[in-house]
C-alpha positions as CSV (number, residue, x, y, z in Angstrom):
1,X,24.7,18.8,60.1
2,X,21.6,18.2,62.3
3,X,18.2,19.3,61.1
4,X,15.9,21.6,63.1
5,X,13.5,20.0,65.4
6,X,10.5,21.3,63.4
7,X,11.8,19.8,60.1
8,X,9.2,17.7,58.2
9,X,10.2,15.4,55.4
10,X,6.6,14.6,54.4
11,X,6.3,11.5,56.7
12,X,4.4,13.4,59.4
13,X,7.4,13.4,61.8
14,X,7.6,16.1,64.4
15,X,3.9,16.4,64.8
16,X,3.3,17.8,61.3
17,X,0.5,16.3,59.2
18,X,1.5,13.9,56.5
19,X,1.7,15.4,52.9
20,X,-0.4,13.4,50.4
21,X,-1.2,14.1,46.8
22,X,-4.8,14.8,46.2
23,X,-6.9,12.1,44.5
24,X,-7.3,12.8,40.7
25,X,-10.4,10.8,40.3
26,X,-12.1,9.4,37.2
27,X,-12.9,12.8,35.9
28,X,-9.3,13.9,36.3
29,X,-7.9,10.9,34.6
30,X,-10.3,11.3,31.7
31,X,-9.2,15.0,31.4
32,X,-5.6,13.9,31.4
33,X,-6.2,11.2,28.7
34,X,-8.0,13.7,26.5
35,X,-5.2,16.3,26.8
36,X,-2.7,13.6,25.8
37,X,-4.8,12.3,22.9
38,X,-5.3,15.8,21.5
39,X,-1.6,16.8,21.7
40,X,0.5,17.2,18.7
41,X,3.0,14.6,19.9
42,X,0.4,11.9,20.1
43,X,-1.0,12.9,16.7
44,X,2.4,12.4,15.2
45,X,2.8,9.1,17.0
46,X,-0.5,7.9,15.7
47,X,0.4,8.9,12.1
48,X,3.6,6.9,12.5
49,X,1.7,3.9,13.9
50,X,-0.8,4.0,11.0
51,X,2.1,3.9,8.5
52,X,3.7,1.0,10.4
53,X,0.4,-0.8,10.7
54,X,-0.1,-0.7,7.0
55,X,3.1,-2.7,6.4
56,X,1.6,-6.2,7.0
57,X,-1.1,-5.4,4.5
58,X,1.6,-5.1,1.8
59,X,3.5,-8.1,2.9
60,X,0.7,-10.6,3.3
61,X,-2.2,-11.4,0.9
62,X,-5.4,-9.7,1.9
63,X,-8.9,-11.3,1.5
64,X,-10.3,-8.1,0.0
65,X,-7.6,-7.9,-2.7
66,X,-6.2,-11.4,-3.2
67,X,-8.5,-14.2,-1.8
68,X,-6.7,-16.9,-3.9
69,X,-3.4,-15.8,-2.3
70,X,-4.9,-16.2,1.1
71,X,-6.0,-19.8,0.3
72,X,-2.5,-20.5,-1.1
73,X,-0.8,-19.1,2.0
74,X,-3.0,-21.3,4.2
75,X,-1.9,-24.4,2.2
76,X,1.8,-23.4,2.3
77,X,1.8,-22.5,6.0
78,X,-0.8,-24.6,7.7
79,X,0.6,-24.1,11.2
80,X,1.3,-20.4,11.0
81,X,-1.9,-19.4,9.2
82,X,-4.4,-20.0,12.1
83,X,-2.2,-17.8,14.4
84,X,-2.0,-14.9,11.9
85,X,-5.7,-15.2,11.0
86,X,-6.9,-15.3,14.6
87,X,-8.5,-12.4,16.5
88,X,-7.1,-9.8,17.1
89,X,-4.1,-10.2,14.7
90,X,-6.3,-10.5,11.6
91,X,-3.2,-10.4,9.4
92,X,-5.2,-11.2,6.2
93,X,-7.7,-8.5,6.8
94,X,-5.4,-5.8,8.0
95,X,-7.3,-2.7,6.9
96,X,-10.5,-4.0,8.4
97,X,-9.0,-5.3,11.6
98,X,-9.8,-4.0,15.1
99,X,-6.3,-2.7,15.8
100,X,-6.0,-0.9,12.5
101,X,-9.4,0.7,12.9
102,X,-8.6,1.7,16.4
103,X,-5.5,3.6,15.3
104,X,-7.4,5.2,12.5
105,X,-10.3,6.3,14.8
106,X,-7.9,7.5,17.5
107,X,-6.1,9.6,14.9
108,X,-9.4,11.0,13.7
109,X,-10.5,11.9,17.2
110,X,-7.1,13.4,18.0
111,X,-7.4,15.7,15.0
112,X,-10.9,16.7,15.9
113,X,-10.0,17.4,19.5
114,X,-7.0,19.5,18.3
115,X,-8.9,21.5,15.6
116,X,-12.1,22.4,17.4
117,X,-10.6,24.3,20.4
118,X,-8.2,26.1,17.9
119,X,-11.2,27.2,15.8
120,X,-12.9,28.7,18.9
121,X,-9.7,30.4,20.1
122,X,-9.0,31.7,16.6
123,X,-12.5,33.1,16.3
124,X,-12.2,34.9,19.6
125,X,-8.8,36.3,18.6
126,X,-10.1,37.4,15.2
127,X,-12.9,39.4,16.8
128,X,-10.6,40.8,19.6
129,X,-8.6,44.0,19.7
130,X,-4.9,44.4,19.1
131,X,-2.9,44.2,22.3
132,X,-1.9,47.3,24.3
133,X,1.3,49.1,23.3
134,X,4.2,48.0,25.5
135,X,5.6,50.6,27.8
136,X,9.1,50.0,26.6
137,X,9.3,49.5,22.8
138,X,13.1,49.4,23.0
139,X,12.9,45.7,23.7
140,X,11.1,44.9,20.4
141,X,12.6,44.1,17.0
142,X,13.4,46.9,14.6
143,X,13.1,49.6,17.2
144,X,14.0,53.1,16.0
145,X,13.3,56.6,17.2
146,X,12.8,59.8,15.3
147,X,12.9,63.1,17.2
148,X,10.9,66.0,15.8
149,X,12.2,69.2,17.5
150,X,10.1,72.3,17.9
151,X,11.1,74.4,20.9
152,X,8.7,77.2,20.1
153,X,5.5,75.1,20.1
154,X,3.3,75.0,23.2
155,X,2.5,71.8,25.1
156,X,-0.9,71.7,23.4
157,X,0.6,72.1,20.0
158,X,3.1,69.3,20.6
159,X,0.4,67.0,21.9
160,X,-1.8,67.8,18.9
161,X,1.2,67.0,16.6
162,X,1.6,63.7,18.4
163,X,-2.1,62.8,18.0
164,X,-1.9,63.7,14.2
165,X,1.3,61.6,13.8
166,X,-0.4,58.6,15.4
167,X,-3.5,59.0,13.2
168,X,-1.3,59.2,10.1
169,X,0.5,56.0,11.2
170,X,-2.8,54.3,11.7
171,X,-3.9,55.3,8.2
172,X,-0.6,53.8,6.8
173,X,-1.1,50.6,8.7
174,X,-4.7,50.2,7.6
175,X,-3.5,50.4,4.0
176,X,-1.1,47.6,4.8
177,X,-4.1,45.5,6.0
178,X,-3.4,45.8,9.7
179,X,-6.1,45.9,12.4
180,X,-5.3,49.1,14.3
181,X,-6.2,50.4,17.8
182,X,-5.2,53.9,18.9
183,X,-4.3,54.3,22.6
184,X,-3.6,57.2,25.0
185,X,-1.7,56.6,28.2
186,X,-0.4,59.1,30.8
187,X,2.8,58.2,32.5
188,X,4.5,60.5,35.0
189,X,2.5,63.4,33.8
190,X,3.3,62.8,30.1
191,X,0.6,61.8,27.7
192,X,1.8,59.1,25.3
193,X,-0.3,58.5,22.1
194,X,0.2,55.3,20.2
195,X,-1.3,53.0,17.7
196,X,-1.2,49.2,18.1
197,X,-1.5,47.2,14.9
198,X,-1.8,43.5,14.2
199,X,-2.1,41.3,11.1
200,X,-1.4,37.7,10.1
201,X,-4.5,35.9,11.5
202,X,-4.9,34.5,8.0
203,X,-1.8,32.4,8.8
204,X,-3.7,30.5,11.5
205,X,-6.7,30.4,9.2
206,X,-4.6,28.6,6.6
207,X,-3.3,26.3,9.3
208,X,-6.8,25.4,10.3
209,X,-7.9,24.9,6.7
210,X,-5.0,22.4,6.4
211,X,-6.1,20.4,9.4
212,X,-9.8,20.5,8.6
213,X,-8.9,19.4,5.0
214,X,-6.8,16.6,6.5
215,X,-9.8,15.5,8.4
216,X,-11.9,15.7,5.3
217,X,-9.4,13.5,3.5
218,X,-9.6,10.9,6.3
219,X,-13.4,10.9,6.2
220,X,-13.5,10.7,2.4
221,X,-11.0,7.8,2.3
222,X,-13.0,6.0,5.0
223,X,-16.3,6.4,3.1
224,X,-14.6,5.6,-0.2
225,X,-13.1,2.4,1.3
226,X,-16.6,1.3,2.2
227,X,-18.3,2.0,-1.1
228,X,-15.4,1.7,-3.6
229,X,-15.1,-0.7,-6.5
230,X,-12.1,-1.7,-8.6
231,X,-12.3,-4.2,-11.4
232,X,-9.5,-5.3,-13.6
233,X,-10.1,-6.9,-17.0
234,X,-7.7,-8.2,-19.7
235,X,-9.0,-7.8,-23.3
236,X,-7.4,-9.2,-26.4
237,X,-8.0,-7.2,-29.6
238,X,-11.6,-7.9,-30.7
239,X,-12.9,-9.0,-27.3
240,X,-15.7,-7.3,-25.3
241,X,-16.2,-6.9,-21.6
242,X,-19.4,-6.3,-19.7
243,X,-19.5,-4.0,-16.7
244,X,-20.8,-6.8,-14.4
245,X,-19.1,-8.4,-11.4
246,X,-18.9,-11.8,-13.1
247,X,-17.0,-10.6,-16.1
248,X,-14.0,-9.0,-14.4
249,X,-10.8,-11.0,-13.9
250,X,-10.2,-9.5,-10.4
251,X,-12.4,-7.3,-8.2
252,X,-11.7,-5.3,-5.1
253,X,-14.7,-3.7,-3.5
254,X,-15.7,-2.2,-0.2
255,X,-17.8,-3.9,2.4
256,X,-20.9,-1.9,1.6
257,X,-20.6,-1.7,-2.2
258,X,-23.8,-2.4,-4.0
259,X,-23.2,-4.5,-7.1
260,X,-26.5,-3.2,-8.6
261,X,-25.0,0.2,-8.8
262,X,-22.8,-0.9,-11.7
263,X,-23.9,0.9,-14.8
264,X,-24.9,-1.4,-17.7
265,X,-22.5,-1.0,-20.6
266,X,-19.9,-2.9,-22.6
267,X,-16.5,-2.0,-23.9
268,X,-14.8,-3.6,-26.9
269,X,-11.1,-3.4,-27.6
270,X,-10.9,-2.9,-31.4
271,X,-7.1,-2.5,-31.5
272,X,-4.2,-1.5,-29.5
273,X,-1.8,0.7,-31.5
274,X,1.7,1.1,-30.1
275,X,4.2,3.6,-31.7
276,X,7.9,3.2,-31.1
277,X,10.9,5.4,-31.5
278,X,12.7,5.0,-34.8
279,X,16.0,6.3,-36.3
280,X,13.9,9.0,-38.0
281,X,13.2,10.5,-34.5
282,X,16.8,11.5,-34.2
283,X,17.6,9.6,-31.0
284,X,19.5,6.4,-31.8
285,X,19.8,5.4,-28.2
286,X,16.0,5.5,-27.7
287,X,15.1,3.2,-30.7
288,X,12.5,0.8,-29.6
289,X,11.2,2.9,-26.7
290,X,7.4,3.4,-26.7
291,X,6.1,6.8,-27.7
292,X,2.4,6.2,-27.2
293,X,-0.2,3.6,-26.5
294,X,-3.6,4.1,-28.1
295,X,-6.5,1.7,-27.2
296,X,-9.3,2.1,-29.8
297,X,-12.5,1.3,-28.0
298,X,-16.2,0.9,-28.8
299,X,-18.6,1.8,-26.0
300,X,-21.9,0.0,-26.2
301,X,-24.8,1.3,-24.0
302,X,-28.5,1.9,-24.4
303,X,-28.5,0.1,-27.7
304,X,-26.0,2.5,-29.3
305,X,-22.3,2.4,-30.0
306,X,-19.7,5.2,-29.9
307,X,-16.0,5.2,-30.6
308,X,-13.4,6.3,-28.0
309,X,-9.7,6.3,-27.4
310,X,-7.9,5.5,-24.1
311,X,-4.3,6.4,-23.5
312,X,-2.0,6.1,-20.5
313,X,-3.2,8.6,-17.8
314,X,-6.1,9.6,-20.1
315,X,-8.9,7.3,-19.0
316,X,-12.4,7.0,-20.5
317,X,-15.0,8.2,-18.0
318,X,-18.2,6.4,-18.2
319,X,-21.0,7.7,-15.9
320,X,-18.2,9.2,-13.7
321,X,-16.3,6.0,-13.5
322,X,-12.8,6.1,-15.2
323,X,-11.5,3.2,-17.2
324,X,-7.7,3.3,-17.2
325,X,-5.2,1.5,-19.5
326,X,-2.7,0.0,-17.1
327,X,-0.8,-2.8,-19.0
328,X,-0.4,-4.4,-22.4
329,X,1.4,-7.3,-24.1
330,X,1.0,-10.1,-26.7
331,X,-1.5,-12.9,-26.6
332,X,-0.5,-15.7,-29.0
333,X,-3.6,-17.3,-30.6
334,X,-3.0,-21.1,-30.2
335,X,-5.0,-24.0,-31.6
336,X,-4.4,-27.5,-30.2
337,X,-5.7,-30.7,-31.8
338,X,-5.7,-34.2,-30.4
339,X,-4.6,-37.3,-32.1
340,X,-8.0,-37.6,-33.8
341,X,-7.5,-34.0,-35.3
342,X,-10.2,-32.6,-33.0
343,X,-9.8,-29.1,-31.7
344,X,-9.4,-29.3,-27.9
345,X,-8.1,-25.7,-27.3
346,X,-8.3,-22.5,-29.4
347,X,-7.7,-19.3,-27.5
348,X,-5.5,-16.2,-27.4
349,X,-3.5,-16.5,-24.2
350,X,-2.0,-13.3,-22.7
351,X,1.8,-13.7,-22.1
352,X,3.3,-11.5,-19.3
353,X,6.2,-9.3,-20.4
354,X,9.4,-10.1,-18.6
355,X,11.3,-7.3,-20.4
356,X,9.3,-4.2,-20.9
357,X,11.7,-2.8,-23.4
358,X,11.9,-5.7,-25.8
359,X,8.7,-7.5,-24.7
360,X,10.2,-11.0,-24.1
361,X,7.1,-12.6,-22.6
362,X,6.3,-15.6,-20.4
363,X,3.0,-17.5,-20.7
364,X,1.2,-20.7,-19.7
365,X,-1.4,-22.8,-21.6
366,X,-3.5,-25.5,-19.8
367,X,-5.4,-28.2,-21.6
368,X,-7.4,-30.3,-19.0
369,X,-9.7,-32.2,-21.3
370,X,-9.8,-33.8,-24.8
371,X,-6.4,-35.4,-25.1
372,X,-5.6,-39.1,-24.7
373,X,-2.3,-41.0,-24.5
374,X,-1.3,-44.0,-26.6
375,X,-3.4,-46.3,-24.5
376,X,-6.5,-44.2,-24.9
377,X,-6.5,-42.9,-21.4
378,X,-7.3,-39.2,-20.9
379,X,-4.4,-37.0,-19.9
380,X,-3.9,-33.3,-19.0
381,X,-1.1,-31.3,-20.5
382,X,0.4,-27.9,-19.7
383,X,2.6,-25.8,-21.8
384,X,5.0,-23.1,-20.5
385,X,6.9,-21.0,-22.9
386,X,8.4,-17.7,-24.1
387,X,7.3,-15.4,-26.8
388,X,9.9,-13.3,-28.6
389,X,8.5,-10.5,-30.8
390,X,11.8,-10.1,-32.6
391,X,13.8,-13.3,-32.1
392,X,17.6,-13.2,-32.0
393,X,20.0,-16.0,-31.0
394,X,22.7,-15.5,-28.5
395,X,26.2,-17.1,-28.6
396,X,25.0,-19.5,-26.0
397,X,22.2,-20.8,-28.3
398,X,19.5,-19.2,-26.2
399,X,16.9,-16.9,-27.7
400,X,16.0,-13.3,-26.7
401,X,14.2,-10.3,-28.3
402,X,15.9,-7.2,-29.3
403,X,12.9,-5.1,-30.5
404,X,9.4,-4.9,-29.0
405,X,7.4,-5.0,-32.3
406,X,6.5,-8.1,-34.4
407,X,9.5,-8.2,-36.7
408,X,10.6,-11.8,-36.3
409,X,8.2,-13.4,-33.9
410,X,8.8,-16.8,-32.4
411,X,7.0,-18.9,-29.7
412,X,8.9,-21.6,-27.7
413,X,7.0,-24.1,-25.5
414,X,7.9,-26.8,-23.0
415,X,5.3,-29.5,-22.7
416,X,4.3,-31.1,-19.4
417,X,2.0,-34.2,-18.9
418,X,0.2,-35.2,-15.7
419,X,-2.1,-33.6,-13.1
420,X,-2.7,-29.8,-13.5
421,X,-4.1,-29.7,-10.0
422,X,-7.3,-27.9,-11.1
423,X,-9.6,-30.5,-9.6
424,X,-8.3,-30.1,-6.1
425,X,-10.7,-27.2,-5.2
426,X,-8.0,-24.7,-4.8
427,X,-8.2,-21.7,-7.2
428,X,-5.2,-21.3,-9.5
429,X,-3.7,-18.5,-11.5
430,X,-4.0,-18.8,-15.3
431,X,-0.5,-17.3,-15.5
432,X,1.3,-20.0,-13.5
433,X,1.7,-23.8,-14.0
434,X,2.1,-26.2,-11.0
435,X,4.4,-28.9,-12.3
436,X,4.8,-30.8,-9.0
437,X,2.6,-33.7,-10.3
438,X,3.6,-33.5,-14.0
439,X,6.2,-35.0,-16.2
440,X,8.2,-32.7,-18.5
441,X,8.3,-34.0,-22.1
442,X,10.3,-31.2,-23.8
443,X,12.9,-28.7,-22.8
444,X,16.5,-28.6,-21.7
445,X,15.7,-30.2,-18.3
446,X,14.9,-33.5,-20.2
447,X,17.4,-33.0,-23.0
448,X,14.6,-32.6,-25.6
449,X,14.1,-29.7,-27.8
450,X,11.4,-27.2,-27.0
451,X,8.6,-26.7,-29.5
452,X,9.3,-23.7,-31.8
453,X,6.5,-21.9,-33.7
454,X,6.5,-18.9,-36.0
455,X,3.1,-17.4,-37.0
456,X,1.2,-20.0,-39.1
457,X,3.4,-23.0,-38.1
458,X,2.0,-26.3,-36.9
459,X,4.2,-28.8,-35.0
460,X,3.5,-32.2,-33.4
461,X,3.1,-32.6,-29.7
462,X,5.4,-35.3,-28.1
463,X,4.2,-38.9,-27.6
464,X,1.6,-38.6,-30.4
465,X,-0.7,-36.3,-28.3
466,X,-1.7,-34.2,-31.2
467,X,-0.6,-31.0,-32.9
468,X,-0.3,-27.3,-32.0
469,X,-0.6,-24.3,-34.3
470,X,0.3,-20.6,-33.8
471,X,-2.5,-18.9,-35.7
472,X,-1.7,-15.2,-34.9
473,X,-0.3,-12.9,-32.3
474,X,-2.8,-10.2,-31.4
475,X,-2.1,-7.6,-28.7
476,X,-4.0,-7.4,-25.3
477,X,-4.6,-4.6,-22.9
478,X,-5.4,-4.6,-19.3
479,X,-8.0,-2.1,-18.0
480,X,-8.8,-0.9,-14.5
481,X,-12.4,0.3,-14.0
482,X,-12.9,2.4,-10.8
483,X,-16.0,3.6,-9.0
484,X,-15.5,5.6,-5.8
485,X,-18.2,8.1,-4.7
486,X,-15.7,9.9,-2.5
487,X,-12.9,10.4,-5.0
488,X,-13.9,13.9,-6.0
489,X,-14.0,14.9,-2.3
490,X,-10.6,13.4,-1.7
491,X,-9.2,15.6,-4.5
492,X,-11.1,18.7,-3.2
493,X,-9.8,18.2,0.4
494,X,-6.3,17.4,-0.8
495,X,-6.1,20.6,-2.8
496,X,-7.6,22.6,0.1
497,X,-5.0,21.1,2.4
498,X,-2.2,22.0,0.0
499,X,-3.6,25.6,-0.4
500,X,-4.0,26.0,3.4
501,X,-0.4,24.8,4.0
502,X,1.0,27.2,1.4
503,X,-1.2,30.0,2.8
504,X,0.1,29.4,6.3
505,X,3.7,29.4,5.2
506,X,3.7,32.7,3.3
507,X,1.5,34.9,5.6
508,X,3.6,36.5,8.4
509,X,2.1,37.1,11.8
510,X,3.2,40.5,13.0
511,X,2.4,43.2,15.5
512,X,3.6,46.8,15.0
513,X,3.5,49.9,17.1
514,X,4.0,53.6,16.6
515,X,4.2,55.7,19.7
516,X,4.4,59.5,19.9
517,X,5.8,61.0,23.1
518,X,5.7,64.8,23.6
519,X,8.9,66.1,25.2
520,X,10.1,69.5,26.3
521,X,11.7,70.3,23.0
522,X,9.3,68.4,20.6
523,X,7.9,65.0,19.9
524,X,9.7,61.6,19.9
525,X,8.3,59.0,17.4
526,X,9.1,55.4,18.2
527,X,8.6,52.5,15.9
528,X,8.9,48.8,16.8
529,X,7.5,45.4,15.8
530,X,7.2,41.8,17.0
531,X,6.7,38.6,15.0
532,X,5.3,35.2,15.9
533,X,8.0,32.9,14.8
534,X,10.8,33.6,12.3
535,X,10.2,36.7,10.2
536,X,13.4,37.8,8.4
537,X,11.6,40.7,6.8
538,X,10.4,42.2,10.1
539,X,13.1,44.9,10.5
540,X,12.7,45.9,6.8
541,X,8.9,46.2,7.4
542,X,9.5,48.6,10.3
543,X,11.8,50.6,8.1
544,X,9.3,50.8,5.3
545,X,6.6,51.9,7.8
546,X,8.8,54.6,9.1
547,X,9.5,56.0,5.6
548,X,5.9,55.9,4.6
549,X,4.9,57.6,7.8
550,X,7.6,60.3,7.3
551,X,6.2,61.0,3.8
552,X,2.7,61.5,5.1
553,X,3.9,63.8,7.8
């Protein structure tokens, strides 16, 4: 089929001007970008991106939390490390990286750009009037009609009854906490009187409280991350810690944390009392399970001492900073003497539980100085072993523990001789032993029996290196001391967000109308409603309004 001669396909053919899209310009592009950024879709995408961006921080060691792990990763992966550490990847400083901060800030701006216009709109709607009554209420939910017949009444009497009916309906709606507006409209010579009512703005108020509180949480977390402090310390029974940076085993602090803000005090662990389930408790299958941990502490500050108790999830708050009990175990007290009977090591070394039920524990002892071999040359030794609180022997000949308390304690140790690697300048964990440059002297790997010690036993080290004694087995506890100036605000905003969310879910947004239309034989009362969103109780609400209105009339 041929096209008409004046047809124009946009190319300017046929003498018509060419159709071109107008230039948006810089201002238009900025407006488009702002609308995209403040949309709900982009906010959800940014939330998902923030969650995904946090994954590398949990997979790779971070300088702020595990600097030794970063050094070890650099040694283990010398070629990959410079790539991951380079700008802008910053894989070992994820939460302070440019790209993570950009996602965080964009999410923050998106929420602000979404919330502020909604606050303005909500304020205007709150101060506005209910909408006009629709001309045809038959289209609305719950529509019903009630005809009041009175053929003997005059037009003025019927109109007066209509006005009174609407006034009574308005009174009922006010009691139901609706905002009401009476209206009078003349259509085709008939004066219709109606009341328009609206309620449920508190639903949007709760929604705004939720979003504002979410912003508050983000701000509080950001401020807390800058000024926060977390210190972990392992204390053996009888030991004391000082609330100073140098005395903590590990420390995580924000970039702007001031070490001088640490309050001067000391904490001493007097004892760690652990109570276990017994047959007397009536549950045979739970025997050996822990009932309670009680850390008996002494707080030393301002020259005075006070006694306190710390339990799991019941921290001791010192100047607003909580001290939590987070772990526990056994710390065998070991004394090592060299061939000249000189004490070269005497400490209580925490062993890490490998079985939280029966407390079979793994530990390491390092002796870098004081021991010489048969030729008189200094040597370093390391001991790696297991501690069994209640030792039992399996059919294979291996040991295990079948109860967590000290019923039949036994310590087994494998001895290594050589270079501990502590002089290489690389920090090492006290809970691991690098045996790559060491020779194993005892253990199944060299077909030599491991050292076995009960409490009070003394045995000889191999090759005449000296003796080792298990003096006692005290308990240890690990504590986490926190200081976060924003933590109370995080709690406040989190509770406010939860309250706002619940508020918005349980407050229905409704509009209701009651119209009185005088007719030739009486008055027709019409009832209808409209909900914003799903409201399964809407029709029942209209029915209740009709019944209350009938009672008042």
